[in-house]
N, C-alpha and C positions, 0 to 999 in steps of 0.2 A: 807634497807641494799643493795639490788640489784641495786637500783638507784645510790647509792654511789660506789658500786663495780660491775659494769656490767659484768666484766669478770667472776666473780664467778657464775653468772647465767648459764653460758654455760658449766661448768665443767662436770656435769653429762651427759649433752646432747652430748658432744664430745666423751664421753666414749662409747656411743651406736653407733655401726657401725664404730668405728675408725679403721683405717688401719695401722697396724704395721708389723714389720718383723715376729713377733710371733702371728699369727692369725689363727683361725680355719676356715676351709671351712664352708660356710653358711649352707650347708646341714648337716654337722656333728654337728654344733651348734644347729640346729633345732632338730635333733635327740636326743641329750643330754637333751635339754630342755623338750621335751615330756616325756623322761624317768623319770623326776623328780616327775611325778604324782604317780607312784607306782612301779618303778624299781630301779633307782639309783638317789639319790638326791644331794643336795649341798655338795661339798667336804670340804667346809671351816668351821672349827669348831666354829668360832665366831658366826655363825648363825644357826648351825645345828650339830647334831651328824653326823660326816662325812659320806656322801653318803646315809643317811637315807632318803627315799622318803617321800612325803607328806602323802601318804596312804599306808597301807599294801595291799597285794594282794586281800583280801576280799573286803575292801572298794574301792579299785581301780577298781575291777570288777563292783561293783555297780555304780561307777562313769561313766563307759562306758555305762552301762544299762540306767542310768538316762539321759545321753547326747543323746543316741539313741532314747529314748522314747520322749524326748522333741522335737527332730527333727520330730518324727512321729506325735506328736500333732500339730506341726506348720502348717501342711497341713489341719488340721481338725477344728481348732478353727476359729470363725467368727469375734469376737470382736477385734478391733485394739489394745486395751490395752493388751489383752491376747497374741496377736502376738508379741507385743513389749516386754512383759515379757519373752516369750520364746526365742526371738532373743537375748535378753540380756544374758540369761543363756547359750545359745549356743555359742555366740561369745566371751564372757568374757574370757574363758580359752585360746582361740587362740590369742586374741588381747593383753591381759595382759601378755602373755608369750613372746611377742616380745622384751620388754626391755632387757631381759636376753639373748634371742636367737640372737639378733643383736649385742650385745656386744661381738663380737667374739674374741677380744684381752683381755678379762677379764675372771674371773672365770665363767665357764658355767657348770651346771646351777647355778643360784644365787637366794637364797630365798629372799634376800633383793631387787633385781631388779624385782622379780616376785611378790612383795607384793600386787600388784594390783589385784591378783587373789582373795584376801580376800575381802568380805565374800562370794561372790556369788558362788565361787567354791564349797563350802560345801553344797549347796542346791542339787547339782547333785547326790551325793551318797544317799541323803535322798529320792530323786525322784526314784532312782533305788531300794532302800529298799521298798518303797511304791509299786512299780510294783511287786517286788518279793513276798510281803505279799499278795497282791491281787490275784496273780496267785496261791499261795498256798491255799488261802481260797476258790477260785473257784474250784480248783482241789480236795481238800479234802471235800468240802461241809460241813465245820464245823466251828462254831464260836469259837471253842477252839483254833484255830490258833491265834486269837487276844489275848486271855488270855496268851497263851504260849509265844507270841511275847513280851508282856509286861514283863513277868517274865524273859525271856532270855535277853531282852533289858536292864532291870535293872541290871542283873548280868554282862552283857558286860560293862555297864557304870562303875560299881563298879570295875571290874577287869581292865578296861581301866584306871581308875583313879589311881589305885595302880601301874600299869605299867608306867604311865606317871610320877608319883612321883619318881619311881626308876630311870627312864631314865633321868629325868630333874635334880633332886637334887643329886642323888647318882652316876650317870655315867657322864652326860654332865657337870654339874656345878662343879664336883670334879676333872675334868681333869686338870692336870697341864698345858697342852698346852693352854687350854682356858684361864687360869689365865694370861698368857703372851700375848695371842692374844687380850685380852680385856684390855690391858694396865695396868694390875695389878702391874707390876714392876714399872711403872711410877707413879702409885698412891702411892706406897711405897716411891719412890723418893720424891714426893711432901710432904709426911708426915715427911720424914727425914729432908728436907729443912726447914719445919716449926719449927722443934725442934732444929736445929743446930744453933750454934753461928756463924753468917756470917759477923760479924762486921770487917771491914778492909780487907776482903778477896775478891778476884776475883773468881766468881763461874762459872765453865764451866760444862755443862750437855750435854752428848751425847744422841742422839735420832734418830730414823729413819726419823723424820720429823722436820723441822725447826720450832721453837716456838710451841712446841707440845701442843695441846689444853688441854690434860689431866692435865699437870702440870699448865697450865694457869688457869684452873678452880679450882684446889685443893690447890695450893701453894700461900701463901702470899708473898713469896720471888721471885715470877715469874719475876718481873721487874729487879731483880738483876742478873738474869741468862744470860750468854752468851752461845749460842748453838753450838754444834759440830755435824752437821747432818751426819749420817752414820759412825761416829767414824773414819773419814778419815783425821782428822787433830788433832794436839796437839798444844795448844797455851801456850806459856810461857809469863806471865804478865811482864809489864815494871818494876814493883817493887811490893814488898809485897808478902804475901803468897797467894796461890791459892788452891781452892777446886775443885777436878775433880770427877764427878759422872758418872758412866757408868752403865746403866740399862741392864738387861738381853737381851733385844731386840736389843741393840746396844753396845756390850761388848767392853772392853778394848782390842785393837788389839795387837797382838804379837810384831809388829814392834815398838810400842810406849812404851812397858814395860821398856826397858833400860833407857828411859828418866825419868821414874817415880820410879826408883829403889832406890832413896835416902831415901824414907820413906816407911812405911808399910801401908796396908789398914787400914783406920780409922774405918770403920763400914761395916758390911755385914748383910743384913736381908734375911732370908730364905723363900722359898715358895716351899713346897714339898721337892723334892730332889735337886732342883736347888737353885740359889741365885737370889734374886730380883734385887740387884744392888751391885756395888762395889764403895766405895768412898775413895779417896786418897787425903790427905791434904799435900801440899808441901810448905815447908818454904825455902828450898835451892834447887837449880837446878844444875845438872851437867853441866860442860862446853861442848859446842857443838863441836863434832868432825865431821867437814864437809869434806868429801873426796875430793870434787872439789869446793873450795871456789871461790866466785865471789863478785862483788860489783856493781851491775847494777841498775841504777836509773830509775824507771818507773813513769814518771809524777810527781816527787817529793812526791808521795804518798806511793810507795812501793819500797823497795830495795831487789832485789834477791841476797841472801847471798851465795847460792851454791846449789849443787845437789848431789844425788847418783842415779845411773842408772844401771840396770842389763841388761841381754839379755833375749830373749824370742824366742820361736818357733812359726811358723805360727799357728794360731788357739788358741794361748794362750794370756795372758795379759803381757805386758811389765811393770816391776816394776820400778817406779820412785818416789824418795823422794825429795821434794823441801824444801829449807829453805829460808824464806823470812821475812822481817820486815816491820811493818806498820810505816810510817814516818809522815803521816798527815791524818786527816779525809778525806775520799774520796768524790769527788764531785758528784759521781753517784754510783749506786749499782754494782760495778765492780766485775767480777767473773773470776777465773783462767781458761785459756784454754790451752790445749796441743794437738798438731797435729803431726801425724806421716807422714813424707814425704819421698819419695825416692830422689835420686840425680837429677832427672829430674822434681822435684817439683810436682809430682802427690801425692795428699793427699789420704792416705790409710785409715786413721781413725782419730778420734779426741775425746777428752773428755772435757766436760765443768764441771769442778770440783768446785762446790760452797760449799766446805767443811767448810768454815768459812765466812759466809755472811758479806758483807762490812758494813752493818748497825751497826755491833757490834765492828768494828775496833777501837782500841785505840792506839794512838801513842806510840811507844816503844815496843809493843807486837811483839814477834817472833813466827812465825807460822811454824811448821813442818808438811808438808802436803804430804800424800801418794796418788799417782795416779796410777791406774791400767789401762794402755792404751791398748786397744785391738789391736792385730795384726791379721787381718782377714785371713781366709784361702785363699790361692792363692797368697799371697804376696811373691815375689821372695826372697830367702835368699840372704843376703848381707848387705852392710852398708846403714843405713838410717839416717835421722836427725829429731830432734824434734823442733817444733816451739812453744815457750812458751811465754805467755803474759797474760794480763788482758784486758777484754772488758766489755762493758755495754750491757747486753742482750736487753735492751729496744731500743737502737739506733744502736747497732753494732759497735760503736766507740771504739777504743782501747786506752789504756794508752800509750803514746809515751815513748820510751826509750831515755834517754838524756845522752849526753856525759859529760865529766868533765866541759866543758864550758857551759853546759846547753842547747846545741843545739840538734836538732832532730837526733837520731841515729837509727831509725827504730821503728817498732811497736811490735817487738817480739825479744826474744833471740833465736838464732839458735844453738841448741846442736848437734854437728856433730858426726859422727862415732859411731852411735848406732847400735849394732849388732842384726840381725834377722837370726835365723837358720831355716833350713827346718823342717817342722813338718809332722805329719802323714796325709794321705789323709782323708778328712772328710767323714763321712758316715751318711747320704747320701751326695752326692756332691751338692753344691749350683747350682741352675738353672740359666743359662745365659739368657740374654734377647732374644737371638736367638739361639736355640738349633740346633746342627748338629749331634754330636755323630758318626763321621766318623773315621774309623781306618786308620791311615797313614801306619803303619806297626805293626807287633806283638809287643805289649808293649807300643804303643803310639797312643793316640786317641785325635782328635779335638772335645772337648765337645761342643763348641759353640763360640759365639763372641758377643761383644758389638759394636754398630756403632752409632756415634754421629749424628750431623746434616747432613742431606742429601744434603744440599746446602753449599758449601764452596768456599771461594774466594782464588784466587792465593796468595801465601804467608802465608796463614793460615794453621793450622794443622787440619788434619782429625782425629777426635776422633775414635780410633779403638783399641779394646783389644781382644786378642785371648786367649781362655780358653783351656788349655791342661791337659791331664792326662797321666802320664808315670808310668808304673808298672815294668819296667826292664831297665837295662842300654841301652843307645841308641848309634847308630853310628853317624858319622858326617853328619849333615843335615843343611839345611838353608831354610829360608822362602823368598818368593818373592811376592810382591804386584804389580798388573798390573791394569791399568785403560784402558778399552777397549770400543770403540765406537760400534754402532750397526752393522757395517760392519766387526767387529773383528780386526780392526786396533787400535793401541793405543801405550802406552808407559809403560815402567817399572817404577813404582813409587819408589820401595825400594827393595833392595836385602840385607838381614841381618840375624842375629842370634837373639834369644830372649833377652829381656831386653836391648834393644838398643846396641846389638852386644857385650854384656859383659858376657852373661851366655849361651854359646853354648850348644846345645842339648847333645853333647857327655860328658859334665861335670856335668850333672844333678845328684843330689842325688835322688835315686829312692827307693820306689815308691814316686811320688810327683804329687801334683795338683798345677798348676801354671797359673796365669793370667798375660799375657804379654801385657802391654799397649804400643802398637807400636806407635800410634799417629804420622803418617808420615806428613811431611810438603809438601803442594802442591807447586812446584817450581813457582817462580814469572813469568816465561816465559811459563808456561803450557797453552796449548790452551784451551779456554773456550768450554763448551759443556756438553752433557749428556754422562755418562760413566757407565759401569759395573765394579764393584770392584771385582777382581779375586785374590784368594790366591793360590799359588803353594807351595808345600813342595818338595824340591829337595834333592837328595842324593849326595854323593861325586862325582858321575859320571855325574852329571847334568841331571839325569833322574827324571821325575816327578812322585812322589809317591802319591800325592793328589792334585786334582784340585777342588777348592770349590768357588762358587760364593757367595759374601758377601753382595749383594744388589746393589742399584743404587746410583750414586753420580752425582750431578750437579756442575760443576766447572764454576764459574763466574770470569770474569777478573776484577782485582782491577784497579780502575781509578787512573791514575798517571799523574803528571805534572812535567815537567823538565824545565819550563820557569819561572824565577822569576817575580813576579808581580811588578807594580810600587808601590813605598813605600814613605811615608812622610819622614821617618828617616832611614838612612842607617847605619848599625853597622859593619857587617862582623866580628862577634865575634865567634871564634872557640872553641867549648866545647869538651874537651877530644880528640882532633884530629879526631873526628868522625862526629860532627854535627855543622853546622854554623848557627848562627842567623843572617840572612841577614839584617833584619831591622824590622820596625813596623809602624803601623798607629794607631792613637788615634782619635776617634770621640766623641765629647761631645754632649749629647742630652739635658741635663738640668744641673742644678747646682750640682747634685749628681750622674748622670748616664753617664757612658762612655762605649764605645766599643773599646777594644784593639785587634788589629790583628797582630799576630806574623808570620813572614815568615822564615821557616827553610829550610836548604838544607844539604843533607848528603855529607860529604867529604869522608867517608869510611863506609862500612857496620857496623851499630851499633852492639856492642857486647852484649847489654842487652836492656830490656824494661825500658827506662828512664821515670821518672815523671817530668813534668814541674811544677815549682812553680812560681806563680805571687803574690807578696806581696806588698800591699800598706801600707807604714809605717806611723806612727804618725808624727806630726810636730816635735817631739823630736827625731825622728829617731828610735823609738822602734816599733817592730812588734806587732800587725798588726791591722790596722783599717779595712782592707779587705784582704782576701787571698783566693787562690784556688790552690790546689795541685791535679793534675790529669795527666794521660797520654794524649798525643795529641788528639784533637777532642773529648774531654770528654770521654776519655778511649776507644774510638772506633778504634784507629789506632796506635797500639804499634810500637815503633821505630824499633823492630827487623824485621818488614815487609818492612821497607824502603829500596829502592835500591840506590846505589851510584848516586849522582847528582840529586836525586829526590827532588822536592820542595813541602813542606807541609805547608799550611796556617792554622793557629790555631786561633780561635776567642774566646774572653772572654767578657762577659757583667759584668761590674763593677758597682755595686749600693752601694754607700757609705751611712753610717748612716746619718739620718736627723739632728742629734744634733752635727755634726762635726763643729767646728769653721772654719771660712774662713782661707785660707792659701794654700800653695803649699805642696802637700804630695808626698814624694819620692816613686818611684816604682822600685822594684828589681825583676829580672827574672833570672832563672837558671834551671839546670837539676840535678837530683840526682837519686840514686838507692833506691827505696822505702824500700827494704828489710833491708838495713843497714843505710840509711840516708846519705851515702857518696855522696858528691856533685862532679860533674865534674869540673875540673879546666878549666878556660876560658882565652883565650888570645884575647883581643880586638885589632882592628887595630890601635887605637890611645889611648890605655890606658894600665895600668899595669895588670899583671896577677892576678887572684883571682878566686872566685867561684860564682860570681854574675855579672850581667850586669845591669847598672843603666839606666832607661829610663827617658824620660822627665817627671817632676813632674806633678801630676794632680792638677789643680788649682780649688779650691772651693771658690765660692763667696757667698755673702749673698743671 
């Protein structure tokens, strides 16, 4: 199995020592793991009475005595096999505790991960008991100790058996929580599916996990089930009735109840005071009331029908409901993504919501999907936008959005004007990468900052975010960033208010925790060199209230060229009145390999980062036998960094398929905005206006 599924081999290994946002300090994890011996045990009821240790205090004390006595004997035994036995007993508790101690992002301690303690751990209390009995016998000088020990030992075993019976069968096994944690509700679902008449029905089962193994093992109807992981989607079939089953562990969410209100629950099975599951059979479905209808085509596989969106405060989750339809079986395992961006395209959070896996999609199904998009603490209040689309997790490729003519219109839908409100200050405050905690004035504190790459080229942005905490209304203030040389000479880089000059200090809702992504651009003419980055906070009288050094920055000059190179073919095609394609060269290396060199020159400062497309069409003029879409110089030199009159040479290696028939293959070149797919209009010197420029065809011979 592991040879066929090598990724599965690493699942448990990656859980040991994994680093996540919610992780225990290693020392705390080690302490908790040691406590499982006789103080506080595994809190997870599936493998233990919550927090019951492995031994009670009596046996735990004997465990310590046995371990200490084994360490004492280690120095006195002479035979290698005896030393090996003692080392095994001494090291086993420490080594076999590591799988639970190192899994700092999981349940600590965990009986399951510490199962390697068995059976050697149980020898140590026995050794301790032996030491205790020998000591008593030597002290009392009586063999009655042995007889009394046997009698007491038998009584202890009997009482221990009775206690174990009560704890195991009458306390632990009878606990309703254990029933659900052991998938008892899904076992009832499997029994229900085996008995139900499922002919002609589409069956949807919610569960915490996709293709849940409990149902797979117990139900003969497993192959007929479509899964709704996490109960975050409701699927309406293309035609015919549908059966929806929601187990206790993944219940029917409140937001989905109105869509299932046409019929009543079909069956409910009880377990203690709770319900094992709820099953609803639907033969008719209410008409969808979509507050904001759309009709957006994603790769001819999905149509986004509309959405409903609410507002959220920082530190909460933004509620989003999406309505989409399956139009065709997907070519890959596409999953929905939603990203929260501010107006300056900084991504604050994202959700990859695979609530209805693509392997189950059937054309005509309508999916109502709920997404809870986190709004992290520190996000400034104001308008945001959501970037919504589908992508393949294996490759990162996205489903393209197509316009009515079937042309590329971006790789996501941008939902504008999403409101985020100021929330409460989190307790404790998140820790910045670089802590400062300097008071600017009473009620305002610089908590810290983030600083990106220490080496930045002219024309690029310097990644910088300032972390603020305000506890009372603030006066008029402003921030200033300076780059200073070693001799304290330099230049002012930026003089601004928070959130790109849109959220002045004096207008803050307080108390408030705010992360301000300043991200200043290094001017194209800025002198190269090594600088200190200095932050000043100034009051309304231009007095410095805070001066804080933020680290060192190396500014390197961007190499630029303003002289057009010699070209085989001259074009002078002007795109969007901003960028001119001066011309190009084509060099053929063999029958299928070419090098294309494009020469661009800016007529005016580009307003956006444009993407260059180079398409080699088929002999019938249909795209494409080869294509590449990328920003200039393989995404390394965005157009917003270009200066007026600057010349940029961009090369492409074109390798055509070996099975192409001989002929002349047309080549089209153009510029577009990747976010929307909108192409720049072009006016060639000797041709009509359009959105592409045609190059000399590539000739393929036998």
